[in-house]
FILOVEX-770586 format. One record per residue (C-alpha): residue number from 1; residue in one letter; chain; x, y, z. Coordinates in nm, 3 decimals. Layout:
! FILOVEX-770586
NUM|A|A|X|Y|Z
...
! end
This chain:
! FILOVEX-770586
1|X|A|-5.503|-3.473|0.955
2|X|A|-5.345|-3.146|0.837
3|X|A|-5.475|-3.035|0.497
4|X|A|-5.333|-2.737|0.312
5|X|A|-5.580|-2.481|0.174
6|X|A|-5.663|-2.460|-0.196
7|X|A|-5.397|-2.199|-0.276
8|X|A|-5.111|-2.410|-0.142
9|X|A|-5.197|-2.740|-0.306
10|X|A|-4.938|-2.822|-0.571
11|X|A|-5.181|-2.852|-0.860
12|X|A|-5.327|-2.510|-0.780
13|X|A|-4.991|-2.335|-0.757
14|X|A|-4.900|-2.452|-1.106
15|X|A|-4.924|-2.758|-1.328
16|X|A|-4.826|-2.884|-1.671
17|X|A|-5.094|-2.956|-1.927
18|X|A|-4.968|-3.066|-2.268
19|X|A|-4.758|-2.789|-2.422
20|X|A|-4.863|-2.535|-2.160
21|X|A|-4.773|-2.436|-1.806
22|X|A|-5.072|-2.325|-1.599
23|X|A|-5.012|-2.088|-1.307
24|X|A|-5.277|-2.036|-1.042
25|X|A|-5.376|-1.670|-1.072
26|X|A|-5.372|-1.536|-0.719
27|X|A|-5.470|-1.190|-0.845
28|X|A|-5.825|-1.321|-0.901
29|X|A|-5.859|-1.525|-0.581
30|X|A|-6.087|-1.566|-0.385
31|X|A|-6.347|-1.437|-0.628
32|X|A|-6.229|-1.665|-0.909
33|X|A|-6.020|-1.982|-0.929
34|X|A|-5.849|-1.930|-1.262
35|X|A|-5.514|-2.008|-1.422
36|X|A|-5.275|-1.809|-1.638
37|X|A|-5.190|-2.025|-1.941
38|X|A|-4.827|-1.985|-2.052
39|X|A|-4.693|-2.107|-2.387
40|X|A|-4.334|-1.980|-2.352
41|X|A|-4.073|-1.907|-2.088
42|X|A|-4.115|-1.537|-2.172
43|X|A|-4.480|-1.563|-2.070
44|X|A|-4.389|-1.741|-1.745
45|X|A|-4.137|-1.468|-1.659
46|X|A|-4.392|-1.198|-1.737
47|X|A|-4.649|-1.375|-1.518
48|X|A|-4.401|-1.369|-1.228
49|X|A|-4.335|-0.998|-1.286
50|X|A|-4.710|-0.933|-1.303
51|X|A|-4.767|-1.102|-0.964
52|X|A|-4.983|-1.383|-1.099
53|X|A|-4.825|-1.573|-0.812
54|X|A|-4.605|-1.450|-0.528
55|X|A|-4.435|-1.550|-0.203
56|X|A|-4.339|-1.917|-0.239
57|X|A|-4.533|-1.954|-0.563
58|X|A|-4.251|-1.844|-0.797
59|X|A|-4.022|-2.114|-0.652
60|X|A|-4.257|-2.396|-0.753
61|X|A|-4.340|-2.228|-1.086
62|X|A|-3.970|-2.196|-1.168
63|X|A|-3.895|-2.560|-1.089
64|X|A|-4.191|-2.685|-1.292
65|X|A|-4.085|-2.457|-1.578
66|X|A|-3.756|-2.647|-1.592
67|X|A|-3.951|-2.974|-1.627
68|X|A|-4.169|-2.817|-1.895
69|X|A|-3.871|-2.686|-2.095
70|X|A|-3.703|-3.027|-2.102
71|X|A|-4.028|-3.192|-2.211
72|X|A|-4.064|-2.944|-2.496
73|X|A|-3.706|-3.018|-2.604
74|X|A|-3.770|-3.392|-2.578
75|X|A|-4.073|-3.360|-2.809
76|X|A|-3.887|-3.137|-3.057
77|X|A|-4.096|-2.826|-2.978
78|X|A|-3.789|-2.645|-2.844
79|X|A|-3.418|-2.667|-2.917
80|X|A|-3.101|-2.569|-2.738
81|X|A|-3.033|-2.844|-2.487
82|X|A|-2.879|-2.749|-2.154
83|X|A|-2.807|-2.395|-2.278
84|X|A|-3.180|-2.339|-2.334
85|X|A|-3.251|-2.468|-1.985
86|X|A|-2.993|-2.233|-1.836
87|X|A|-3.133|-1.942|-2.036
88|X|A|-3.484|-2.016|-1.908
89|X|A|-3.354|-2.015|-1.551
90|X|A|-3.184|-1.680|-1.613
91|X|A|-3.511|-1.526|-1.738
92|X|A|-3.702|-1.650|-1.436
93|X|A|-3.442|-1.527|-1.189
94|X|A|-3.450|-1.180|-1.346
95|X|A|-3.829|-1.166|-1.316
96|X|A|-3.824|-1.151|-0.932
97|X|A|-3.477|-1.034|-0.819
98|X|A|-3.567|-1.027|-0.449
99|X|A|-3.672|-1.393|-0.452
100|X|A|-3.325|-1.534|-0.399
101|X|A|-3.460|-1.866|-0.271
102|X|A|-3.597|-1.927|-0.619
103|X|A|-3.265|-1.820|-0.771
104|X|A|-3.061|-2.055|-0.555
105|X|A|-3.301|-2.343|-0.618
106|X|A|-3.263|-2.299|-0.994
107|X|A|-2.884|-2.276|-0.966
108|X|A|-2.881|-2.593|-0.756
109|X|A|-3.101|-2.772|-1.011
110|X|A|-2.879|-2.674|-1.304
111|X|A|-2.569|-2.794|-1.119
112|X|A|-2.737|-3.126|-1.036
113|X|A|-2.840|-3.207|-1.396
114|X|A|-2.543|-3.068|-1.587
115|X|A|-2.378|-3.408|-1.625
116|X|A|-2.685|-3.525|-1.821
117|X|A|-2.668|-3.235|-2.067
118|X|A|-2.538|-3.436|-2.364
119|X|A|-2.851|-3.651|-2.400
120|X|A|-3.201|-3.503|-2.409
121|X|A|-3.372|-3.811|-2.270
122|X|A|-3.127|-3.832|-1.983
123|X|A|-3.160|-3.456|-1.919
124|X|A|-3.540|-3.482|-1.914
125|X|A|-3.526|-3.768|-1.663
126|X|A|-3.266|-3.593|-1.448
127|X|A|-3.464|-3.267|-1.432
128|X|A|-3.792|-3.441|-1.345
129|X|A|-3.625|-3.654|-1.077
130|X|A|-3.443|-3.360|-0.923
131|X|A|-3.749|-3.134|-0.920
132|X|A|-3.956|-3.408|-0.754
133|X|A|-3.689|-3.450|-0.487
134|X|A|-3.666|-3.074|-0.429
135|X|A|-4.041|-3.027|-0.396
136|X|A|-4.070|-3.324|-0.161
137|X|A|-3.786|-3.178|0.044
138|X|A|-3.957|-2.840|0.069
139|X|A|-4.282|-3.007|0.176
140|X|A|-4.100|-3.186|0.460
141|X|A|-3.941|-2.858|0.572
142|X|A|-4.274|-2.675|0.564
143|X|A|-4.426|-2.927|0.805
144|X|A|-4.114|-2.939|1.022
145|X|A|-4.115|-2.559|1.056
146|X|A|-4.491|-2.556|1.107
147|X|A|-4.455|-2.787|1.405
148|X|A|-4.182|-2.562|1.546
149|X|A|-4.390|-2.249|1.489
150|X|A|-4.688|-2.405|1.667
151|X|A|-4.484|-2.427|1.990
152|X|A|-4.466|-2.046|1.997
153|X|A|-4.845|-2.019|2.004
154|X|A|-5.031|-2.034|2.332
155|X|A|-5.399|-2.092|2.409
156|X|A|-5.605|-1.794|2.287
157|X|A|-5.308|-1.627|2.117
158|X|A|-5.391|-1.333|1.889
159|X|A|-5.143|-1.315|1.603
160|X|A|-5.087|-1.014|1.378
161|X|A|-4.954|-1.095|1.030
162|X|A|-4.867|-0.912|0.709
163|X|A|-4.912|-1.035|0.351
164|X|A|-4.947|-1.410|0.277
165|X|A|-4.696|-1.604|0.485
166|X|A|-4.791|-1.929|0.314
167|X|A|-4.696|-2.284|0.419
168|X|A|-4.492|-2.242|0.734
169|X|A|-4.714|-1.986|0.904
170|X|A|-5.041|-2.154|0.809
171|X|A|-4.907|-2.494|0.914
172|X|A|-4.801|-2.348|1.250
173|X|A|-5.160|-2.243|1.309
174|X|A|-5.291|-2.578|1.185
175|X|A|-5.066|-2.777|1.417
176|X|A|-5.155|-2.547|1.706
177|X|A|-5.525|-2.608|1.635
178|X|A|-5.463|-2.984|1.612
179|X|A|-5.307|-2.975|1.960
180|X|A|-5.620|-2.808|2.101
181|X|A|-5.509|-2.445|2.100
182|X|A|-5.747|-2.172|1.991
183|X|A|-5.566|-1.901|1.795
184|X|A|-5.704|-1.589|1.627
185|X|A|-5.533|-1.395|1.347
186|X|A|-5.546|-1.027|1.252
187|X|A|-5.450|-1.003|0.884
188|X|A|-5.341|-0.675|0.729
189|X|A|-5.506|-0.606|0.394
190|X|A|-5.156|-0.562|0.245
191|X|A|-5.188|-0.297|-0.022
192|X|A|-5.171|-0.272|-0.316
193|X|A|-5.241|-0.638|-0.403
194|X|A|-5.440|-0.713|-0.087
195|X|A|-5.271|-1.048|-0.028
196|X|A|-5.373|-1.036|0.338
197|X|A|-5.744|-0.995|0.271
198|X|A|-5.759|-1.200|-0.050
199|X|A|-5.514|-1.484|0.020
200|X|A|-5.437|-1.510|0.391
201|X|A|-5.786|-1.454|0.530
202|X|A|-5.973|-1.693|0.294
203|X|A|-5.705|-1.961|0.341
204|X|A|-5.734|-1.938|0.720
205|X|A|-6.113|-1.947|0.702
206|X|A|-6.087|-2.258|0.482
207|X|A|-5.869|-2.418|0.751
208|X|A|-6.117|-2.334|1.027
209|X|A|-5.893|-2.075|1.195
210|X|A|-6.054|-1.754|1.320
211|X|A|-5.936|-1.449|1.125
212|X|A|-6.027|-1.083|1.098
213|X|A|-5.904|-0.841|0.831
214|X|A|-5.766|-0.502|0.932
215|X|A|-5.625|-0.221|0.720
216|X|A|-5.251|-0.174|0.689
217|X|A|-5.244|0.121|0.929
218|X|A|-5.426|-0.051|1.217
219|X|A|-5.156|-0.285|1.347
220|X|A|-4.997|-0.034|1.585
221|X|A|-5.335|0.052|1.736
222|X|A|-5.407|-0.311|1.822
223|X|A|-5.055|-0.351|1.962
224|X|A|-5.099|-0.035|2.172
225|X|A|-5.431|-0.167|2.304
226|X|A|-5.267|-0.492|2.416
227|X|A|-5.480|-0.696|2.178
228|X|A|-5.191|-0.870|1.999
229|X|A|-4.976|-1.143|2.156
230|X|A|-4.726|-1.183|1.873
231|X|A|-4.639|-1.067|1.523
232|X|A|-4.558|-1.335|1.264
233|X|A|-4.461|-1.305|0.898
234|X|A|-4.283|-1.491|0.626
235|X|A|-3.944|-1.381|0.497
236|X|A|-3.887|-1.304|0.132
237|X|A|-3.514|-1.291|0.200
238|X|A|-3.308|-1.349|0.514
239|X|A|-2.958|-1.205|0.540
240|X|A|-2.681|-1.375|0.734
241|X|A|-2.684|-1.110|1.008
242|X|A|-3.053|-1.177|1.077
243|X|A|-3.185|-0.884|0.872
244|X|A|-3.528|-0.969|0.731
245|X|A|-3.667|-0.857|0.395
246|X|A|-4.043|-0.887|0.359
247|X|A|-4.344|-0.717|0.201
248|X|A|-4.358|-0.340|0.248
249|X|A|-4.559|-0.265|0.562
250|X|A|-4.377|-0.528|0.767
251|X|A|-4.128|-0.276|0.909
252|X|A|-4.385|-0.043|1.066
253|X|A|-4.549|-0.333|1.249
254|X|A|-4.210|-0.468|1.359
255|X|A|-4.120|-0.127|1.504
256|X|A|-4.455|-0.104|1.685
257|X|A|-4.421|-0.460|1.814
258|X|A|-4.079|-0.385|1.961
259|X|A|-4.209|-0.063|2.121
260|X|A|-4.496|-0.249|2.288
261|X|A|-4.281|-0.551|2.386
262|X|A|-4.464|-0.793|2.157
263|X|A|-4.240|-1.064|2.003
264|X|A|-4.186|-1.073|1.627
265|X|A|-4.123|-1.418|1.476
266|X|A|-4.036|-1.462|1.108
267|X|A|-4.028|-1.783|0.903
268|X|A|-3.734|-1.844|0.669
269|X|A|-3.682|-2.170|0.483
270|X|A|-3.351|-2.066|0.329
271|X|A|-3.125|-1.777|0.443
272|X|A|-2.921|-1.627|0.158
273|X|A|-2.546|-1.686|0.213
274|X|A|-2.460|-1.416|-0.041
275|X|A|-2.639|-1.142|0.157
276|X|A|-2.454|-1.042|0.471
277|X|A|-2.690|-0.757|0.558
278|X|A|-2.943|-0.508|0.430
279|X|A|-2.682|-0.319|0.227
280|X|A|-2.648|-0.623|0.000
281|X|A|-3.019|-0.633|-0.090
282|X|A|-3.145|-0.506|-0.426
283|X|A|-3.474|-0.334|-0.354
284|X|A|-3.747|-0.409|-0.607
285|X|A|-3.921|-0.085|-0.709
286|X|A|-4.246|-0.163|-0.884
287|X|A|-4.471|0.044|-1.110
288|X|A|-4.638|0.350|-0.949
289|X|A|-4.958|0.248|-1.128
290|X|A|-4.989|-0.042|-0.882
291|X|A|-5.028|0.214|-0.604
292|X|A|-5.270|0.447|-0.780
293|X|A|-5.505|0.159|-0.864
294|X|A|-5.641|-0.121|-0.647
295|X|A|-5.810|-0.431|-0.790
296|X|A|-5.838|-0.245|-1.120
297|X|A|-6.005|0.064|-0.974
298|X|A|-5.833|0.405|-0.951
299|X|A|-5.763|0.533|-0.599
300|X|A|-5.653|0.881|-0.711
301|X|A|-5.624|1.094|-1.023
302|X|A|-5.418|0.953|-1.310
303|X|A|-5.214|1.275|-1.312
304|X|A|-5.080|1.211|-0.960
305|X|A|-4.755|1.018|-0.917
306|X|A|-4.673|0.744|-0.668
307|X|A|-4.386|0.537|-0.526
308|X|A|-4.385|0.163|-0.464
309|X|A|-4.089|-0.004|-0.294
310|X|A|-4.218|-0.363|-0.287
311|X|A|-4.030|-0.472|0.025
312|X|A|-3.914|-0.354|0.366
313|X|A|-3.572|-0.418|0.517
314|X|A|-3.626|-0.504|0.884
315|X|A|-3.314|-0.470|1.104
316|X|A|-3.228|-0.779|1.305
317|X|A|-3.273|-0.600|1.638
318|X|A|-3.648|-0.583|1.568
319|X|A|-3.671|-0.961|1.520
320|X|A|-3.723|-1.176|1.830
321|X|A|-3.644|-1.506|1.659
322|X|A|-3.650|-1.683|1.324
323|X|A|-3.819|-2.015|1.259
324|X|A|-3.582|-2.202|1.027
325|X|A|-3.504|-2.561|0.922
326|X|A|-3.222|-2.548|1.179
327|X|A|-3.453|-2.455|1.464
328|X|A|-3.590|-2.138|1.623
329|X|A|-3.290|-1.907|1.611
330|X|A|-3.210|-1.564|1.746
331|X|A|-3.102|-1.335|1.458
332|X|A|-2.737|-1.329|1.561
333|X|A|-2.724|-1.710|1.537
334|X|A|-2.826|-1.734|1.170
335|X|A|-2.474|-1.724|1.031
336|X|A|-2.346|-1.982|1.280
337|X|A|-2.617|-2.228|1.179
338|X|A|-2.608|-2.161|0.804
339|X|A|-2.235|-2.133|0.724
! end
């Protein structure tokens, strides 16, 4: 039986407790299993900006926030009806502008429940029902894509990855293991938040999959030495021309993989129909202080500046194929399959 690791279990991503929304604090993992307690939508949005959760986490947090807001209105703790719900969605979308999957999910939710806006009880029921359906749908897609991804893995494959590719990547490895394949993973640390060493590596270890942590600059050396069979990452945003947007550091490995004829496969649950190519992407520039400190400790003098583009734009010609709900697609076939 396939079991997701602690970080990807619904109740550990986020959950509602009374008047509060609790978000699993991935900044503390694996050293602590703690939750950020939010009492307002403002606090939820700030938690998303502060990287309390990341990757697919904000999607689930945003959907559960919609349930939470309607419950607070139902109990009289909050007023505003559908307008308040829409305003909450707007705040959450602004918190992580590159996460367009979250944005489109919230827009879809609002459209689905709008007809129930005149009655708070009906709105509460509609939001809860719709969120349950959406989360169940995502879970099915995660497993479907995991099974597809597992077919790309061969016996004794060594996979290089960047950041925390979450459900689809981890499930690919789990299904490969279930079928009797032995797979080993090289996980980049992924500065400055170290998602690779703090999230990916412990999750793989929990699942019984062999993993070794390497620094962000080592990927090309292992590719050059012929010690990597494939490169696999998640996709924070997929454009219609097959351009991939993912955590900064992905591009350098994709370039090295292409140079050394190693395939690069990326997992995308939902290409963005509003983004035709890289020119349409709004790059998220984060605080320089996140570069000059790591896990709370300074890495240079406070008087020295830094730059932090949070994501890379990876041209489609560097991508071998994309694992999607519509199958394993070559980049040029994305638009045809997601009109």
